[in-house]
N, C-alpha and C positions, 0 to 999 in steps of 0.2 A: 344845590347840592352836589358834591364831587364824584364821581362813579369813581371806583376804584377798578382799574383795568389791570389783570392780570399778565404778567410779561412771563418769559420762559415756559411757553405753552408750545403743543406740537404745533398748533394752529397758527402762532406765531412764527416756528422756524420755519415753515413751509411759506408763509409770507415773504420770510428774506428769499429763499430762494426763488420764489416767483419774481422778486425784485429783481434779482441780479440776472435773471432768463433772461426779464423785459428789458433791463439795459444793455444787451447783448454780449456778456458776459461768459466765457467758455468756461463751464464747469468741469474740474475734474478730479482725478484722484491724484494722492502725492508720486506715488511711481509712475505716473506718463511723463510727469513734470520732468524728476530726477533723471528718466531715462532721455526724453528729447525737449529739452527748455526750447520755450518760442521769444522769438523778438518782438510780433507782429499779434495785434487781438490784446481784448480784455480777458485777463485770466481771473481766478478764482479758483483756488485749492482749497476743497473741502476734506477737512481730517477731524474724526471723531475719536477720543481717548476714551477705551469703555471701562470705567472703573467696576463700574456695579451695575446691576437691573440692566443684565442685558436685552430685555423685553424690550426696554425704550430705543437700544440701539437697533434693533429690527423696526421698529415701529418709525425711524429715523432714516431708515434704509429704506424703508416702504415709500417713502413722502417721495424721497429722490427717485426712485425707480418708476414711479409713476410719471413721471415726469423726462423721464429717459436721463436721469443726473446719475452720475457714476463719482461714487467718494471714496475714502478709506477710512477703516475702520480697526484701531490698534487697539487689541486685546492682551489684558492682563491674562494671567494662568491661573491666579489664584481665586481662592473662594466662590462667590457668585457669578464673578464675571466670565469664567471659564464654562462657558456652556455650550456642547461641542456641536448639539443640533441646530444653534441659533447662528454660530459662528459659520455652520456648513448652509445655511439658509439665506446668510447674510452674501455670501462667497455665489450662492447659487445667482444671486438678484445681479449679477454683474460687479459689485462692488469689490475694491482692494481688501485683502484682510495683512495686516501688520502685525507685529509683537509689539508690546507695551511691555517693556521689560524695567525690571525692578531688582535685579539678581545681585547686584552690589552692596544694594541695604540689604536685602533678605540674607546675603553670607554674611551681615557683620562686617563687612569692608576689607574682606580677603580675597584679594585678587583670583587666587586659584581657586577658591569655592565657587567664587562667583559666576568664571568664565566656565566652569564645569556646569555651573546648574544652568545657567544662560543654553547652553548648547542641549541640554536635557529638555527645557524647555522650547527653545524655539522647534527641535525635532518633534515635540507633542504636538505644536500647531500646525506642524508641518502634515502632519498625517491627517489633517483635516482643510488647510485650503493650502495654496500656494504662497508662501510668505517670501515677500522680496525687497520691503522695508521694516524697519522698524522705528521705535523712537520710546524715550526713556518716560518713566513714571516719575512724576516729581518726587513725590516722597517727602512734602514739605518739611517733616517733624524728622528728617534725617538729619545727619552730620555732613551729609554730602553727598553731591548730584550723582547720581547714578550712572552719569556718564563718565564721572570718571573711571570705571573699567576701562574706558577706550584707550588712556595713557599705558595700559600694561599689554593690551593686545588691539588687533584689527578686523575690527568687524567683517570687512568685507571677504573676510577667508571662510566667513561663513554664507558666502553667496546673499549677500543683503546690502543695503543701502542703509544710512542713519538720515530722518526727516530733517535732522536741524546739521548735524554734523558733513552730510552729504554736497550741500550747497551752500553757496553764500546768496542771503538773501536779503540783503541790505536797499536790495531795490522793490521790495515786497511789501508793502503795511501788512502787518497782524493784528488778528483780532480773537479774543479768546474768550469766553464765557467764566473764568476763575475769576471768583471773587462777586457772580453773579452781575455783573456789570464789564461791559467795554473797554471801559478806559481808567481803569485801575491797577495800581501799582502796589499800591500797601497789600491788598488782600492778595497779589501774585507772586509768589516768593520764587518760582523756578520756571514758570509756564511761558519762556520766551524763546524767541529763535534766530535774535540779531536782528531782526527785522525793524522796520520803524513803526513809529505808534502815531494814533491817529485821535487828538483831543474833542470833548463834546462827542464821543460817540458812548453813551452810557446805556442805553435800551435795543431792544432788538429794532423797535420802531426808525432809531437813528440811524440804525445800523440800515436799513431799508433806504432809508433816504440818501444817507452815504452814497451804497451800492448806487441806486436809481441817478443821482445826480454825476455817476461813472468821475470820483474825484481823483481816483488812482487807476493806474494799469494792472499791476499786481496786485493781487489782495491775497491771504491764505485766512482762512478761517477756523475754527478748532474750536468744537464744541465736547463736551461731557454727557452726552444723551441722559444720563439719569434726570441731569435738571431742569429737562423739558418735559413738564408731563400737563396733559388737559383735565385730569379728574382731578379733583379738590383736595380730597385724602392726600396723596402721592405729593401733589405740586408745593402742600402745606406742609408736609415730613420735611422734605428736601429744600424749602424757604426757612425752616427751622436750624437744620443742619448746615446752610451756609452761615447765617448770621453767625454762629456757635463759632464756626469754622473761622471765620472773617475777623472775629474778636481774637481767638487767638491768636491769627497771624498778624495782626495790629501789634501784640503786645511783643511778638517776637521782634518786628521791627524796631520797635522802639527799645529794646533790648539790646540788639546789635549797634545801636549807634552807639 
């Protein structure tokens, strides 16, 4: 009899963090690296894109804080993701809070409208926390990448750095949970940073082994906290949503060939 083991639980996430700490990685938020990159030591940058279910983001933040680990949480300013109380709690735990922007898509790809919306949303977030870095929301069904906005404007004029555009990540290995696995390109349409990828790292257990074996000096790990659930109902709900989304993304890839 084969026992079914659930991946993408908060317990699994905690195990990844523990494996990185045991392996001697220095875990840090994005802002620390962008302002002071280092040449020595093993580095693991932790980034969380909060698309929805901010309660999950708080649970992840607490797991890290209990281990004296700081990371970056990028918040959207629409829908359920924008929860000022939770954003403030995460900031108070010592984590970086950034803006997960999607203004080019929201403004129907009109640059003038998009930059006005970007400034308004950034100001809204800055009433809650000190925002020093930003990263685009993938908006996988949109025609254009939200980073297209910066072909028309300069984000640095707003006193922020961009998680993707402000650094050459080619020396890093990048892992993201997009597609509910860490080595998929078919179900990951836009979540990339120009870094290296690692093959045969599909599950969080594989990622633990990768970190434990110290296979690379520089690693960035990006999660969507809504995907990591201990409760069976929420876990099953997100598992089903991911399966549907992955099927749609595969269809988009086939049509674009």
